[in-house]
C-alpha positions, 0 to 999 in steps of 0.5 A, spaced: 634 725 823 632 721 829 637 723 836 639 717 841 635 716 847 633 723 850 631 719 856 635 724 860 636 729 857 636 736 861 635 743 856 637 749 861 635 756 859 638 761 863 636 768 864 638 775 860 631 778 860 629 780 852 635 776 850 632 770 852 629 771 845 636 767 842 634 761 846 628 761 842 631 761 834 637 755 836 630 750 838 626 752 833 632 750 828 633 744 833 626 742 832 627 741 825 633 737 825 630 732 831 622 733 829 621 727 835 626 729 839 623 730 847 626 734 853 624 730 860 627 735 864 626 743 863 630 748 868 629 756 867 631 762 871 629 769 870 627 770 863 629 763 861 623 761 866 618 763 861 621 760 855 622 753 860 614 754 862 612 755 856 615 749 853 613 744 860 606 746 859 604 747 852 600 740 850 603 739 843 610 736 841 616 740 842 616 743 834 609 745 835 610 748 842 616 751 839 613 754 834 608 757 838 614 760 842 617 763 837 611 766 834 610 770 841 617 772 842 617 775 835 610 779 836 612 782 844 612 789 844 614 793 851 607 795 853 605 788 854 611 786 858 610 793 863 606 800 862 610 804 858 605 812 858 607 816 861 603 816 868 605 810 870 613 811 869 614 818 871 608 816 877 614 810 879 620 815 879 617 821 883 615 815 888 622 813 888 625 819 888 620 821 895 622 816 899 629 817 898 628 824 900 623 823 905 629 819 909 624 813 910 619 817 914 614 817 908 608 813 909 605 812 902 606 806 898 613 803 899 618 803 892 618 797 889 620 796 881 621 801 877 615 799 872 610 796 873 609 789 871 601 788 871 601 787 863 606 781 864 602 778 869 596 778 864 600 776 858 603 770 861 596 767 863 592 768 857 598 765 853 599 760 858 592 759 859 592 759 866 587 756 871 587 761 876 595 761 875 596 755 874 599 751 869 595 745 868 598 742 863 604 740 866 601 735 871 597 733 865 604 731 861 608 729 867 602 723 867 603 721 860 611 720 861 612 726 856 616 730 862 619 728 867 621 734 871 621 742 870 624 746 875 623 754 875 629 758 881 628 764 884 631 768 890 627 770 896 629 776 898 627 775 905 632 769 907 637 770 901 636 763 899 635 761 892 629 757 891 629 752 886 622 749 885 621 743 882 615 739 879 615 732 877 615 724 878 619 721 885 623 727 886 627 729 891 629 735 895 636 737 896 639 742 900 646 746 898 649 752 901 644 758 900 640 754 895 634 749 897 629 746 892 622 745 894 617 741 891 610 744 888 606 745 883 608 751 878 604 757 877 605 764 874 607 767 881 614 762 880 615 765 873 614 772 875 618 772 881 623 768 876 623 773 871 624 779 876 630 783 874 632 787 881 630 793 882 627 794 875 622 789 876 617 789 882 619 782 887 613 778 887 610 774 893 610 767 893 607 764 900 609 768 905 616 771 902 618 776 897 621 773 890 625 776 885 630 774 879 633 766 880 640 768 877 642 773 883 645 768 887 645 761 883 652 760 883 651 753 879 646 754 874 646 748 871 645 744 878 638 743 878 639 739 871 644 735 875 639 734 881 633 732 877 638 726 874 639 729 867 646 726 865 646 729 858 645 737 858 643 741 852 645 749 855 643 756 851 648 762 853 645 769 851 653 773 852 657 773 846 663 769 847 668 775 845 675 774 843 681 776 848 682 782 843 675 784 844 675 783 851 681 787 853 678 793 849 674 799 852 667 799 850 666 807 853 671 813 855 671 817 861 667 816 867 661 810 866 655 812 867 650 807 871 647 804 864 654 801 864 656 799 871 648 797 870 650 792 865 656 789 868 652 788 874 647 784 870 651 780 866 655 778 872 648 775 875 645 773 869 651 771 864 658 770 867 655 764 872 653 759 866 659 759 863 663 758 870 659 753 871 660 749 865 667 750 866 667 747 873 663 741 870 668 740 864 673 739 868 669 735 872 668 730 868 675 729 865 678 727 873 671 722 873 672 719 867 680 717 870 676 713 876 673 707 875 666 707 877 666 704 883 671 710 885 666 716 882 662 716 889 656 717 886 658 722 881 657 721 873 659 723 867 655 729 864 655 730 857 654 738 856 653 743 849 653 750 850 651 754 844 653 762 844 651 767 840 655 770 834 654 776 836 655 782 841 647 782 843 649 788 847 651 791 840 645 790 837 640 792 842 644 799 840 641 799 833 634 798 835 633 803 841 630 809 836 623 805 836 622 804 843 617 808 847 619 815 846 618 816 855 622 809 856 628 811 851 629 818 854 629 814 861 634 809 859 638 814 854 639 818 862 642 813 864 647 813 859 645 807 854 648 811 848 655 813 851 657 805 850 659 802 844 656 795 847 648 797 852 648 790 855 643 793 860 639 796 854 639 789 851 636 786 857 630 790 857 630 791 850 622 787 849 622 791 841 619 786 836 624 788 831 630 786 836 626 780 839 625 777 832 632 778 829 634 774 836 630 769 834 633 769 827 640 769 829 639 763 834 636 760 828 643 761 824 648 759 829 645 753 830 644 752 823 653 754 823 653 748 829 649 743 826 655 737 825 656 739 833 650 738 835 648 732 831 654 729 835 652 731 842 645 728 840 648 720 837 
């Protein structure tokens, strides 16, 4: 089955760390339903930036790109993301402790991330076939017309602004409160920065500024796609849509441990904002539909479809936690991941092969369950 024209279709891939594997399962099913589909506009932030860059930089068809991406996620292990050996983990932790106790007078190297992400940089360079860090296939696809625009968002720790780095044809920069766009040629550095989970992963230097996770202050995750001309948006959330009864049910008894607090904070950064932005877009659409074209002041109705997991990915992570590397598992348990029934923080750093493979399968099953709605969206 072939979809209607996808000339201005945007694919929006949000964050959530390891949860981004769920997006791949959905896209895999989508490629089966619509083997000739094209996604001319692709935006990504946080771990979603990895998926966005992979799809934009892959030389083959959408279906071929998705199969390669699924193969990548299903074989991923923690040591391909960060160093999990005892020396590296304990060295970083002791460095943090030393700086905290020194009162800022330490002359040793500054505190950076809790983990060392050099393995992720090497993995991305190899997987994306980057040349000196440059994603060269994007330019070729833009020239051929297979791609219209790509956007990856980071947060500048130097200014506090969200920076959306765009690459495409005939793009115009935009500016909003605490958000600007910059035209560039995307590199592995942009991906690394966008995916740098605050404090856990170290910041990445781009030009003269240090950048971190793109979801920190991006209050409107759908806005880059809209600015790039999308009139239909396909977005994939990695947050389970809880019922009212589930939302009111405590996931922990007693005082919340650091892991629980971190999970709530990370949900606020990576997952809540997409749902809020989608709600604003739907309300704006309803208002615009009541106005004649000449009264809309250049605004347009934008069709939106969001897929959400049918299971709580935090609860799922707890089932796979025993297979994590011993020291890393011990450190996570020390933060209290075992005292909560939904360890969301753990699920975001759970780069464990069996967990990731399950998320890919879950995304495919959820897409199948929503197949009628997906076909309606495209037709």
